[in-house]
C-alpha positions as CSV (number, residue, x, y, z in Angstrom):
1,M,24.1,108.2,24.2
2,S,26.9,106.1,25.6
3,K,29.5,104.5,23.3
4,L,27.9,101.0,23.8
5,G,24.4,102.3,22.9
6,R,25.3,103.7,19.5
7,T,24.0,101.9,16.5
8,S,26.5,99.9,14.4
9,R,26.5,99.9,10.6
10,R,24.3,96.8,10.5
11,G,21.6,98.5,12.6
12,R,22.2,96.6,15.8
13,R,23.5,98.2,18.9
14,R,27.2,97.5,19.6
15,D,26.4,95.9,22.9
16,Q,24.1,93.5,21.1
17,A,26.5,92.6,18.3
18,E,28.0,89.1,18.1
19,R,31.2,88.6,19.9
20,R,33.9,86.0,19.5
21,D,33.4,84.5,23.0
22,T,29.6,84.3,23.0
23,P,27.0,82.3,21.0
24,A,25.4,83.8,18.0
25,H,22.3,86.0,18.4
26,D,20.1,83.0,17.7
27,G,21.7,81.0,20.5
28,K,23.4,78.5,18.3
29,A,27.2,77.9,18.5
30,R,29.4,79.5,15.9
31,I,32.6,78.2,14.4
32,L,35.2,80.9,13.7
33,L,37.8,80.1,11.0
34,D,41.2,81.5,10.9
35,P,42.6,81.2,7.3
36,T,46.2,81.7,8.6
37,G,46.1,79.1,11.3
38,E,47.1,75.5,11.3
39,R,45.2,72.8,13.2
40,A,48.3,70.7,13.5
41,L,51.9,71.9,13.8
42,A,53.7,71.2,10.5
43,I,57.1,69.6,11.4
44,R,59.6,70.4,8.7
45,P,63.2,69.2,8.8
46,R,65.9,71.8,8.3
47,A,67.5,71.9,4.9
48,P,71.0,70.4,5.0
49,R,73.9,72.8,5.3
50,L,76.1,73.5,2.4
51,A,79.5,71.8,2.8
52,S,81.2,74.9,1.6
53,L,80.3,78.4,0.3
54,A,82.9,78.2,-2.4
55,G,81.3,77.9,-5.9
56,Q,77.7,78.0,-4.5
57,K,75.1,80.3,-5.8
58,L,73.5,82.2,-2.9
59,G,70.5,84.4,-3.0
60,L,70.2,87.4,-0.8
61,L,66.5,88.4,-0.3
62,D,65.9,92.0,0.8
63,I,62.5,92.2,2.4
64,S,62.3,96.0,1.8
65,K,62.7,97.1,5.4
66,P,64.8,100.2,6.1
67,R,68.6,99.5,6.1
68,G,68.2,95.9,5.1
69,D,70.2,96.7,2.0
70,V,73.1,98.0,4.1
71,F,73.3,94.7,5.9
72,L,73.1,92.7,2.7
73,D,75.8,94.8,1.0
74,R,78.2,93.8,3.8
75,L,77.0,90.2,3.8
76,E,77.5,90.0,0.0
77,E,81.0,91.2,0.3
78,L,81.8,88.6,3.0
79,L,80.2,85.8,1.0
80,R,82.1,86.7,-2.2
81,N,85.3,86.7,-0.3
82,R,84.5,83.1,0.6
83,G,84.1,82.2,-3.0
84,A,80.3,82.3,-3.3
85,E,78.4,83.6,-6.3
86,V,75.7,86.0,-5.0
87,E,72.5,87.1,-6.6
88,R,70.2,89.8,-5.0
89,F,66.4,89.7,-4.9
90,T,64.0,92.2,-3.4
91,K,60.4,91.7,-2.1
92,P,58.0,94.4,-3.2
93,T,56.9,95.0,0.5
94,F,57.8,93.7,3.9
95,T,54.2,93.5,4.9
96,K,53.3,90.4,2.8
97,P,55.0,87.1,2.0
98,A,57.2,87.1,-1.1
99,P,55.2,86.6,-4.3
100,V,55.1,83.0,-5.6
101,D,57.0,83.9,-8.8
102,L,59.8,85.5,-6.8
103,R,60.1,82.4,-4.5
104,H,60.1,80.2,-7.6
105,E,62.8,82.2,-9.2
106,I,65.0,82.1,-6.1
107,A,64.5,78.4,-5.7
108,T,65.4,77.6,-9.3
109,R,68.5,79.9,-9.5
110,C,70.1,79.5,-6.1
111,N,71.5,76.7,-3.9
112,A,70.6,78.6,-0.8
113,V,69.0,81.9,0.3
114,I,69.5,84.3,3.1
115,E,66.5,86.5,4.0
116,A,67.5,89.7,5.8
117,L,65.7,92.3,7.6
118,A,66.8,95.3,9.5
119,D,65.5,98.6,10.9
């Protein structure tokens, strides 16, 4: 039996299964929803730049990619040399957005944040 003729888990043949670009099996139109998409582009202004790094509390966010910590170690050294106070944060995984509680902690404790990734 060909690949297209095999039965899918739902009992229909794969070549008869609903596809994104065709009407549903009953001939009615379908609406596909993408939970990550936006219908209208959200325009967000950039945050204002800090006048100086001296005396500012900066957060460095390591997204847990390989060697990101090496980059952030050097960046922390440079920022401290310019008078900034630096606090480090780490995401549990680079495959998902930072948890809400981590984002809240960074927002309440820091004047600015630098998110770094590397491979």
